[in-house]
C-alpha positions, 0 to 999 in steps of 0.5 A: 315344293312351290317355286317360291320356297327355293333355298338360296345357295351360299358361296363358300370354298370348294372342298376337294377330296382325294379319289382313286380307282383302286379298291382293296378287299381284305379277307381272312387268310384261313377259314376259322371254323370257330367263327360263325361268320367271316368279316371282310373289308372293301376299301378305297386306297392307293396302296395295300398298306394304306388300305390296311391302315384305314380298315384297322382304324375303322374296325369297331371290333379292334381286329388287326387288319395290318397282320398279313398272316391273318388277312390277305388283300386283293386289289381291283382297278375299277372304272369308277372313282372312289373317295380314299378311305371309304370302306365297307365291312361285310359278313360272309357266312362260313361254308356249311359242313355237309352232314351225313344223312340219317336212314329213315326209320319205318 
């Protein structure tokens, strides 16, 4: 980009966002073998209740992440700062069921 095409910055009010070092990982409490994959959520929040609320509101499938019988929460403190409410949904394949080996036919 040539130097003469620089864009001038416009002064405006600063925007502050709430940050935290705490992440919550919400995952299914049990392995439901009827599901082809399990959905987990990782969210930046100050409390477990706040994390569950963020995820419940953002879930496009409408699951009730507030239900402690369905989803467990693990907390982690990180050295990095995260914006409150940032979240990530991740699908994790269910564990495979070992199948009996068939004997080879001659």
